[in-house]
C-alpha positions, 0 to 999 in steps of 0.5 A, a space after each residue: 112687369 115691363 119688358 124692354 127688348 133690345 134687338 141688334 140694329 146696325 148703322 155705321 162702320 167699324 173703326 179700327 186702329 191697334 195693342 202692345 204686349 210688354 215684358 222685361 227679360 234678363 238681368 242686363 235689360 232695362 224695363 219700363 211701363 207703358 200704357 195706352 188706350 182709353 181708360 175712362 173706367 179707371 181712376 188715376 190711382 188704378 192706372 198705377 197698377 197697369 205697368 206692363 212688362 216691356 219686351 227688351 231684347 238683350 243684345 249685349 251682356 256687358 263685360 262679364 268676366 270669368 264663368 257665365 251661367 246662361 239661363 234660357 227658358 220661359 216665364 217660370 225662369 224669366 225676369 218681370 216688372 209688374 204691379 202684382 200684389 205678389 209680383 212674378 219672379 222667374 227662378 232664373 232671377 234668384 240663382 245668383 243668390 246662392 253663388 259665392 261672390 266673384 265665382 260665376 255670373 248668371 246671365 238670364 236670357 229667359 223670356 215669358 211666353 216662349 217655347 224652345 221653338 219660338 225662342 229661336 226667333 228672339 235676339 236673346 237666342 242670338 246673344 246666347 250663340 254669340 257669347 256662349 263659350 268654353 267653361 260656361 254653363 247653360 241652364 235650359 228650362 222649357 216645356 210650359 209653352 212647347 205644349 201649347 196647341 199653337 203652330 208658332 210654339 208647339 213641339 211634339 213630346 213623342 219624337 226622337 232627338 233626330 226627328 225635326 219638330 220634336 221637343 227632344 230635337 228642339 232642345 238637343 239641336 238648339 241648346 244641348 248640342 250648341 253648348 257641347 260644341 262650345 265646350 260649355 256644360 248644358 243643364 236640362 230642367 224639367 218644367 215646374 208643375 202648375 199649381 192645382 187647387 183641389 186636384 191631384 198632381 197628374 195630367 196637364 198640370 205635370 205637363 203630360 198632355 192630351 191630344 189636341 187637333 193636329 197637336 199630339 199630346 205626351 209626356 214633356 218631362 219624360 222627354 227631357 229625362 230621356 234626352 238627358 240620358 241619351 246625351 249624357 246631360 245632367 237633368 234637374 227634375 223640377 217636375 218631380 221636385 215640385 210635384 212631391 212638394 205640392 202633393 204634401 201641402 194644403 192649397 193654402 200652403 202651395 199658394 205661398 209659392 205663387 204670384 198673386 195678381 190683386 188683393 183677392 186670394 182667388 187671384 193667385 197665379 197658378 203658373 208663375 212663382 212669386 219671389 219666395 217661390 222663385 228663390 225656393 226653386 233656384 235653391 233646388 236647382 243650385 243644390 241639384 246641379 252642385 250634386 251632379 257637377 263638381 265644377 259647378 259645386 265650386 261656385 256655390 256659397 258654403 253657407 247657402 241656406 234655404 229661403 225663408 217664407 219671411 222674404 214674401 212681402 206684399 208689393 209696396 208699390 201695389 195700389 188698391 184698384 178703384 172703379 169709377 164705373 161706365 158712363 154710356 154718354 161719355 165712355 164709348 170706345 174710340 176704336 169700336 164704332 157701335 150702335 147705342 145701346 151696344 158698345 164695344 171694347 177690348 180689355 184685360 190680359 189682351 196681349 198688350 196695349 198696342 194690339 188693342 186697335 190692330 184690326 188684324 188681331 181684334 174685330 168688333 163689327 156690326 153689319 147686316 144685322 150681325 156682329 162679327 168678332 175675332 180675337 187673334 188673327 182670323 187664320 189662327 196664326 196669332 193668338 191674343 187674349 185669354 181665359 186663364 186661371 189668373 186673368 182674362 183678356 176679351 173682346 166684348 160687345 155689350 150693354 149696361 143694364 141695371 143690376 136689379 133687372 132680370 134679362 135674357 140674352 140670346 144669339 146664334 153663333 157661327 164659328 168661322 175659326 176656332 183654335 183647339 186651345 184651352 184659353 180660347 173661348 167665345 159666347 155670352 157673358 154677364 159681368 160685374 164691371 167693364 173697362 174701355 180698351 184697356 190692357 190690364 192683366 190684373 182683371 179677373 172679375 166675377 162673371 158668368 159665361 155661356 160658351 166653350 172653354 178648354 177646347 183642347 180637352 176634346 169632348 171634355 171641354 166646358 160649355 159654361 163657367 163662372 168666375 168667382 173670387 178669381 176662380 173658374 168654376 166650370 160645367 163640363 160639356 155633356 156629349 156635344 161635339 167639339 167646336 169647329 169651323 162651320 158649326 152654328 150653335 144657339 147660345 143664351 144667358 138669362 138672369 132671375 134674381 141672383 140665378 144665372 142660366 147659361 145655355 150652350 147648344 143642348 147644355 144648360 147650367 145654373 149659377 148663383 152669382 151676385 155681380 155687384 161687388 165692384 159696380 153696385 148699380 149695373 151689370 154688363 151683358 153681351 158677346 165675347 171672343 177670346 184668344 183665337 176665336 172668329 165668330 159671326 153672331 146673328 139673331 142677337 136679342 137682349 130682353 130686360 125685365 
């Protein structure tokens, strides 16, 4: 059998320029789609699926008469404008449905990705402070992002409300106290659970987190419940409401509450709600608040009925994706200069279109026989991209090889920086398709990866995994130390027929995979970094048989 060996040859310099994350937020903000970057791997029809959520600061709520119900929080409450098969809806967008006409008006200031800490830097928070007044209500729904092991968003779930840096302190000083000082009524909501197919509802899916380096874990819903008691603030325990509901249902039934990225059932977004799910949670909130506050109860429709599953319909604007393939002679990146047959790209849920070519956030550089790559800033202060249940966003240094060929890819990875975050990853990957410098948060294609994932779990991290039909199937680390700066590790990924062997350090796992459902003729093999990983790869060698 003929063996072709591609060792790394370096010539030429990195060309870099930058990506844009967009999100709409709130009932009074306009939203629009925006795309950028070279899209040679997508046809015009697929491009229609690449709308992004435009970040629009809400600086003016307009002339809203009477009582206002302000909503602050994260993506589980915020508005969206995306092209999902079943689009995302935050429950803050559905509360108005259950209020009688002319009684009170919902002003939704919630924003995707924000914690109670990071929200303070947004214009939406300034708008809240400028407008909140006597007689208003303030619904507060944070937690999903306060638990992120990132300095910009993390708050400690264990501290007292008087303790700076604690979750309680952030909620109390910036939201509860603000409302009480204005003679408005604060309402605290614990976070909804994350959907957990095949698992029990405990631990991180119900927001009880483990310690990550420098970021103590703890019980975020408990902190909210305690703060409610300490300050005499009504608490809607959505964590318990959704835990009880999901625990009594099948995985297929819980999926009916959640957004779905594409036509594949496996692309269900286990964090974000769909329109029906948002309506159900809004109904839960309105019922609970009305039961605990007589003034709020006056606003609720007398005949308000629980939402029906009939309201869940496929997005009429969804367009089935069409893949036109990758042509090495025509489709090389305009951002990353590499030496053929190696190519560079950043694609998927990469943080936004304008961030793609920002050299402070992404790097793919060949130099002195090595490849240096980072996703996120090199010091870890800014994170971009992800490996998550519903989508991926990666920097990828790759070759295209025939799907009927076997191969072995090996590399030495020196860790220059890695964040202890569950969406951070790096290593080697073989996948079904590739896209050139394209922000598209619907990509969750089949692939096999050798490398660490779920690093925030400590030594329980995964050392390889396979994405299959949207789902992540992980192999747990077998006693190796947690990845950290200064370490060097050997990684390999090989294919024999439809069996892939992934090796990370001492760990080895096999995966059966036929990576030809999208690109029938080729697979794409290479190095990758995700979110907040800064890696120097050396001894890169690809042997094709």
